[in-house]
N, CA, C and O of each residue as an XYZ file, in Angstrom:
372
protein
N       6.580    -19.274    -31.879
C       7.971    -19.524    -31.595
C       8.106    -20.854    -30.863
O       7.438    -21.094    -29.856
N       8.966    -21.701    -31.375
C       9.172    -23.013    -30.776
C      10.201    -22.918    -29.651
O      11.226    -22.253    -29.797
N       9.929    -23.578    -28.542
C      10.842    -23.561    -27.398
C      12.135    -24.294    -27.749
O      12.103    -25.325    -28.421
N      13.289    -23.757    -27.289
C      14.560    -24.436    -27.557
C      14.675    -25.713    -26.746
O      13.991    -25.872    -25.735
N      15.549    -26.640    -27.189
C      15.809    -27.848    -26.402
C      16.611    -27.442    -25.177
O      17.656    -26.802    -25.292
N      16.124    -27.815    -24.016
C      16.770    -27.454    -22.764
C      17.217    -28.707    -22.028
O      16.536    -29.732    -22.031
N      18.372    -28.597    -21.402
C      18.921    -29.674    -20.602
C      19.371    -29.080    -19.276
O      19.629    -27.879    -19.199
N      19.467    -29.882    -18.250
C      20.010    -29.414    -16.971
C      21.408    -28.868    -17.219
O      22.221    -29.506    -17.888
N      21.682    -27.689    -16.680
C      22.984    -27.069    -16.854
C      23.064    -26.112    -18.032
O      24.076    -25.431    -18.200
N      22.004    -26.043    -18.862
C      21.996    -25.115    -19.989
C      21.880    -23.685    -19.466
O      21.017    -23.399    -18.636
N      22.739    -22.787    -19.943
C      22.663    -21.374    -19.577
C      21.680    -20.693    -20.508
O      21.759    -20.853    -21.726
N      20.752    -19.933    -19.939
C      19.712    -19.282    -20.725
C      19.620    -17.803    -20.380
O      20.141    -17.367    -19.354
N      18.960    -17.033    -21.234
C      18.696    -15.614    -21.001
C      17.188    -15.422    -21.119
O      16.541    -16.038    -21.965
N      16.633    -14.561    -20.260
C      15.203    -14.276    -20.300
C      14.947    -12.931    -19.650
O      15.818    -12.374    -18.982
N      13.747    -12.416    -19.850
C      13.356    -11.136    -19.267
C      12.599    -11.358    -17.965
O      11.930    -12.375    -17.783
N      12.717    -10.395    -17.072
C      12.009    -10.479    -15.800
C      10.511    -10.664    -16.033
O       9.849    -11.378    -15.280
N       9.982    -10.030    -17.064
C       8.555    -10.148    -17.373
C       8.125    -11.554    -17.752
O       6.931    -11.853    -17.765
N       9.082    -12.422    -18.062
C       8.762    -13.809    -18.420
C       8.641    -14.723    -17.203
O       8.171    -15.854    -17.322
N       9.058    -14.243    -16.046
C       9.015    -15.068    -14.832
C       7.569    -15.255    -14.402
O       6.819    -14.287    -14.277
N       7.186    -16.499    -14.179
C       5.825    -16.828    -13.773
C       5.712    -16.929    -12.257
O       4.721    -16.479    -11.681
N       6.701    -17.507    -11.613
C       6.670    -17.690    -10.178
C       8.091    -17.611     -9.652
O       8.964    -18.253    -10.237
N       8.387    -16.881     -8.605
C       7.499    -16.014     -7.850
C       7.176    -14.752     -8.642
O       7.701    -14.552     -9.737
N       6.310    -13.897     -8.089
C       5.931    -12.692     -8.830
C       7.130    -11.752     -8.943
O       8.087    -11.856     -8.177
N       7.065    -10.841     -9.902
C       8.193     -9.970    -10.235
C       8.677     -9.136     -9.054
O       9.883     -8.956     -8.885
N       7.771     -8.631     -8.244
C       8.175     -7.828     -7.077
C       9.009     -8.658     -6.107
O      10.002     -8.171     -5.567
N       8.610     -9.907     -5.886
C       9.368    -10.767     -4.982
C      10.760    -11.039     -5.554
O      11.734    -11.091     -4.803
N      10.867    -11.214     -6.873
C      12.169    -11.420     -7.505
C      13.042    -10.190     -7.290
O      14.214    -10.315     -6.935
N      12.475     -8.993     -7.504
C      13.242     -7.760     -7.327
C      13.739     -7.617     -5.897
O      14.890     -7.235     -5.684
N      12.906     -7.910     -4.925
C      13.299     -7.793     -3.524
C      14.372     -8.813     -3.146
O      15.134     -8.591     -2.205
N      14.434     -9.922     -3.871
C      15.388    -10.973     -3.518
C      16.729    -10.843     -4.245
O      17.636    -11.640     -4.005
N      16.867     -9.860     -5.121
C      18.132     -9.680     -5.825
C      19.225     -9.257     -4.855
O      18.976     -8.491     -3.924
N      20.416     -9.752     -5.072
C      21.545     -9.371     -4.226
C      22.402     -8.344     -4.956
O      22.181     -8.056     -6.132
N      23.354     -7.812     -4.263
C      24.280     -6.859     -4.860
C      25.227     -7.506     -5.859
O      26.034     -6.808     -6.473
N      25.152     -8.802     -6.035
C      26.024     -9.506     -6.976
C      25.444     -9.600     -8.380
O      26.137    -10.024     -9.306
N      24.181     -9.211     -8.553
C      23.564     -9.246     -9.880
C      24.252     -8.213    -10.759
O      24.424     -7.065    -10.348
N      24.649     -8.611    -11.972
C      25.321     -7.695    -12.883
C      24.325     -7.129    -13.892
O      23.472     -7.847    -14.414
N      24.446     -5.848    -14.152
C      23.612     -5.161    -15.127
C      24.480     -4.696    -16.285
O      25.677     -4.464    -16.116
N      23.885     -4.561    -17.450
C      24.581     -4.026    -18.616
C      23.826     -2.792    -19.073
O      22.604     -2.819    -19.215
N      24.557     -1.712    -19.303
C      23.924     -0.473    -19.746
C      24.900      0.371    -20.540
O      26.031     -0.038    -20.801
N      24.451      1.543    -20.916
C      25.248      2.469    -21.706
C      25.556      3.717    -20.893
O      24.680      4.277    -20.234
N      26.819      4.145    -20.948
C      27.227      5.361    -20.263
C      26.590      6.551    -20.973
O      26.742      6.716    -22.183
N      25.878      7.374    -20.212
C      25.261      8.580    -20.742
C      26.195      9.762    -20.516
O      26.459     10.543    -21.430
N      26.687      9.883    -19.301
C      27.589     10.975    -18.925
C      28.628     10.467    -17.949
O      28.413      9.482    -17.242
N      29.756     11.153    -17.920
C      30.802     10.872    -16.952
C      30.975     12.130    -16.122
O      31.038     13.231    -16.671
N      31.054     11.981    -14.800
C      31.128     13.129    -13.906
C      32.371     13.038    -13.035
O      32.862     11.948    -12.742
N      32.875     14.205    -12.623
C      33.996     14.199    -11.690
C      33.464     14.300    -10.264
O      32.260     14.419    -10.039
N      34.375     14.250     -9.320
C      34.027     14.352     -7.911
C      35.108     15.219     -7.287
O      36.120     14.723     -6.792
N      34.875     16.513     -7.322
C      35.917     17.431     -6.877
C      37.093     17.379     -7.837
O      36.966     17.736     -9.008
N      38.225     16.936     -7.340
C      39.428     16.855     -8.178
C      39.605     15.487     -8.820
O      40.563     15.287     -9.567
N      38.730     14.560     -8.558
C      38.846     13.211     -9.131
C      38.087     13.165    -10.457
O      36.859     13.085    -10.469
N      38.813     13.217    -11.561
C      38.203     13.218    -12.889
C      37.552     11.866    -13.197
O      38.070     10.815    -12.819
N      36.423     11.909    -13.882
C      35.717     10.697    -14.328
C      35.445      9.721    -13.180
O      35.640      8.514    -13.327
N      35.003     10.238    -12.060
C      34.809      9.419    -10.865
C      33.491      8.640    -10.892
O      33.418      7.525    -10.376
N      32.459      9.221    -11.490
C      31.152      8.579    -11.571
C      30.690      8.485    -13.022
O      31.105      9.278    -13.867
N      29.836      7.517    -13.301
C      29.207      7.417    -14.618
C      27.702      7.317    -14.413
O      27.234      6.650    -13.491
N      26.959      7.980    -15.272
C      25.501      7.872    -15.278
C      25.166      6.871    -16.372
O      25.545      7.049    -17.530
N      24.457      5.824    -15.999
C      24.231      4.680    -16.873
C      22.742      4.499    -17.157
O      21.923      4.543    -16.240
N      22.393      4.297    -18.429
C      21.042      3.885    -18.817
C      21.044      2.368    -18.971
O      21.879      1.809    -19.683
N      20.106      1.710    -18.300
C      19.969      0.260    -18.378
C      18.584     -0.041    -18.934
O      17.583      0.449    -18.411
N      18.523     -0.842    -19.984
C      17.240     -1.219    -20.576
C      16.363     -1.878    -19.522
O      16.805     -2.785    -18.818
N      15.124     -1.420    -19.417
C      14.191     -1.992    -18.449
C      14.205     -1.312    -17.098
O      13.344     -1.595    -16.265
N      15.156     -0.424    -16.854
C      15.203      0.332    -15.599
C      14.763      1.754    -15.939
O      15.340      2.385    -16.824
N      13.749      2.261    -15.245
C      13.115      3.523    -15.641
C      13.887      4.772    -15.238
O      13.541      5.870    -15.673
N      14.918      4.628    -14.422
C      15.719      5.787    -14.016
C      17.187      5.501    -14.323
O      17.615      4.348    -14.267
N      17.964      6.539    -14.645
C      19.400      6.313    -14.840
C      20.058      5.957    -13.520
O      19.595      6.370    -12.456
N      21.134      5.196    -13.587
C      21.852      4.755    -12.401
C      23.209      5.445    -12.348
O      23.871      5.587    -13.376
N      23.629      5.874    -11.161
C      24.936      6.493    -10.978
C      25.844      5.465    -10.313
O      25.517      4.912     -9.264
N      26.994      5.221    -10.946
C      27.903      4.170    -10.492
C      29.316      4.733    -10.438
O      29.704      5.513    -11.307
N      30.093      4.344     -9.420
C      31.505      4.721     -9.384
C      32.201      4.111    -10.587
O      32.059      2.917    -10.852
N      32.950      4.922    -11.313
C      33.618      4.468    -12.532
C      34.544      3.289    -12.269
O      34.676      2.406    -13.117
N      35.181      3.263    -11.116
C      36.100      2.174    -10.792
C      35.392      0.827    -10.691
O      36.040     -0.217    -10.768
N      34.074      0.836    -10.518
C      33.302     -0.395    -10.390
C      32.810     -0.922    -11.735
O      32.194     -1.987    -11.788
N      33.070     -0.193    -12.823
C      32.575     -0.568    -14.155
C      33.619     -1.366    -14.914
O      34.819     -1.156    -14.737
N      33.170     -2.271    -15.750
C      34.051     -2.918    -16.716
C      33.412     -2.783    -18.086
O      32.191     -2.862    -18.225
N      34.238     -2.581    -19.085
C      33.766     -2.358    -20.445
C      33.427     -3.696    -21.085
O      34.202     -4.648    -20.995
N      32.260     -3.767    -21.736
C      31.827     -4.966    -22.439
C      32.489     -4.959    -23.816
O      32.579     -3.911    -24.456
N      32.946     -6.112    -24.268
C      33.585     -6.212    -25.582
C      32.696     -5.618    -26.665
O      31.472     -5.744    -26.614
N      33.315     -4.974    -27.640
C      32.627     -4.342    -28.771
C      31.799     -3.142    -28.363
O      30.936     -2.708    -29.127
N      32.035     -2.591    -27.177
C      31.327     -1.391    -26.737
C      32.054     -0.167    -27.297
O      33.234     -0.261    -27.634
N      31.372      0.984    -27.403
C      32.042      2.199    -27.872
C      33.242      2.527    -27.001
O      33.216      2.313    -25.789
N      34.288      3.045    -27.618
C      35.533      3.349    -26.910
C      35.499      4.736    -26.305
O      34.557      5.497    -26.527
N      36.516      5.062    -25.547
C      36.634      6.321    -24.824
C      36.433      7.529    -25.733
O      35.854      8.528    -25.306
N      36.899      7.456    -26.970
C      36.789      8.581    -27.900
C      35.335      8.893    -28.252
O      35.036      9.988    -28.728
N      34.438      7.947    -28.023
C      33.028      8.160    -28.342
C      32.288      8.934    -27.262
O      31.158      9.371    -27.482
N      32.908      9.110    -26.097
C      32.269      9.842    -25.011
C      32.173     11.305    -25.415
O      33.179     11.922    -25.765
N      30.966     11.864    -25.370
C      30.751     13.225    -25.840
C      30.561     14.228    -24.715
O      30.805     15.418    -24.913
N      30.137     13.788    -23.555
C      29.799     14.730    -22.499
C      30.478     14.377    -21.195
O      30.486     13.219    -20.777
N      31.043     15.373    -20.561
C      31.569     15.235    -19.216
C      30.939     16.345    -18.404
O      30.957     17.502    -18.825
N      30.374     16.017    -17.232
C      29.699     17.029    -16.430
C      30.432     17.228    -15.115
O      31.209     16.371    -14.696
N      30.191     18.334    -14.477
C      30.808     18.627    -13.185
C      29.856     18.187    -12.088
O      28.699     17.877    -12.371
N      30.319     18.152    -10.827
C      29.449     17.698     -9.748
C      28.309     18.661     -9.438
O      27.415     18.315     -8.665
N      28.314     19.843    -10.011
C      27.249     20.819     -9.751
C      26.055     20.526    -10.631
O      25.752     21.286    -11.551
N      25.369     19.415    -10.349
C      24.198     19.021    -11.150
C      23.020     19.857    -10.787
O      21.940     19.679    -11.350
């Protein structure tokens, strides 16, 4: 695979496993809460009387599902719509 032409200011995408320096653990420890992740909603859960309050999200490369407040999520363009949601669970996990 030939490397693309790169210039200062070019926006690129890469995997954490491609980072050579610093080591991957140091990169993980240095991440801030501002890093955005993209994943797929697995389940939507309520919180008492608040319907659809949490979402359980699978993120590629993360070995455990993540639970996120639904209000903190934004839908990525061309993602499955609300009608595609098949499962809703109660807080009694």
